[in-house]
C-alpha positions in Angstrom: 18.2 1.9 -23.5 17.8 0.5 -26.8 19.8 1.3 -30.0 17.4 2.1 -32.9 19.8 3.9 -34.9 23.9 4.9 -35.0 23.9 7.8 -32.9 20.0 7.8 -31.7 18.6 6.3 -28.6 15.0 5.6 -27.8 14.3 5.2 -23.4 11.7 2.9 -22.6 10.3 2.5 -19.4 7.7 0.5 -17.6 5.6 0.8 -14.3 6.9 -0.9 -11.6 6.4 -1.6 -8.0 8.0 0.7 -4.9 7.5 0.2 -1.6 6.7 3.6 0.1 5.6 2.3 3.4 6.0 -0.4 6.1 4.2 -0.9 9.1 2.9 -3.5 11.9 -0.5 -4.3 12.0 -2.3 -6.0 15.3 -5.3 -8.1 14.9 -7.1 -8.2 18.6 -9.5 -10.6 19.6 -12.4 -8.6 21.0 -14.7 -11.0 23.5 -17.8 -12.2 22.0 -20.3 -10.1 21.4 -23.6 -10.1 19.2 -22.0 -7.4 16.1 -23.4 -9.6 13.6 -26.3 -7.4 12.5 -25.2 -3.6 11.3 -26.6 -0.6 13.5 -25.1 2.5 14.6 -24.9 1.3 18.6 -23.6 -1.8 17.7 -20.7 -0.1 15.6 -20.3 2.4 18.2 -19.7 -0.6 20.7 -17.7 -2.4 18.6 -15.5 0.4 18.6 -15.0 0.9 22.8 -14.5 -2.9 22.8 -11.9 -2.9 20.4 -10.4 0.8 22.4 -10.3 -1.3 25.3 -8.8 -4.4 23.9 -6.1 -2.0 22.7 -5.7 -0.7 25.8 -4.8 -4.1 27.0 -2.7 -4.8 24.5 -0.5 -1.6 25.1 -0.1 -3.0 29.0 0.7 -6.4 27.7 3.3 -4.7 25.9 4.3 -2.5 28.5 4.3 -5.1 31.5 5.5 -7.9 29.1 2.5 -10.1 30.6 0.7 -12.9 28.8 -2.3 -11.7 26.3 -3.8 -13.9 24.0 -4.0 -12.1 20.1 -5.2 -13.5 17.1 -2.1 -11.3 14.7 0.3 -9.5 14.1 1.6 -8.8 10.5 4.1 -6.7 8.7 2.0 -4.1 5.9 4.0 -3.1 2.9 2.6 -0.7 1.2 3.7 -0.3 -3.2 3.0 2.4 -5.5 3.6 2.1 -9.2 6.4 4.4 -9.8 8.3 5.0 -13.5 11.2 2.3 -13.7 13.5 5.3 -15.6 12.7 8.3 -13.9 11.7 6.8 -10.5 8.5 9.2 -10.4 5.1 8.1 -9.4 3.7 6.3 -12.7 1.3 9.1 -14.5 0.7 7.3 -18.2 0.3 9.8 -21.2 -1.1 9.2 -24.9 1.2 11.0 -27.0 -0.8 11.6 -30.0 1.9 12.8 -32.2 3.8 9.8 -31.7 0.6 7.4 -30.6 2.1 6.0 -28.5 1.9 5.8 -24.5 4.5 7.7 -22.6 5.3 8.2 -19.1 4.3 12.0 -18.3 7.1 12.8 -16.4 10.3 11.7 -18.5 8.1 11.0 -21.9 9.9 7.6 -21.8 8.1 5.5 -24.6 6.1 2.6 -22.1 6.7 -1.0 -22.7 5.3 -3.9 -21.7 
């Protein structure tokens, strides 16, 4: 809060990124096939090949045998939240006060 006059306070807020989910993404290499040109049949074959690669990877993890994969990444997903009320970010323009506010807590938005 910032003090604007004696006994009067003005609340301000801004959008902040909040971690809302994290998961592991594994990228598998599928045996070379010609997927360069899109067609429904090629995409269906590609999906079947990916299912096979996913099953192989599952068996690798279960059996601890060697399997090459091209990447294992942690994926973090963020969403914008209000820095004051911590609710999902939803800006609102107040016509009376001629300012941008948080739609949930009505605090003034600062850059």
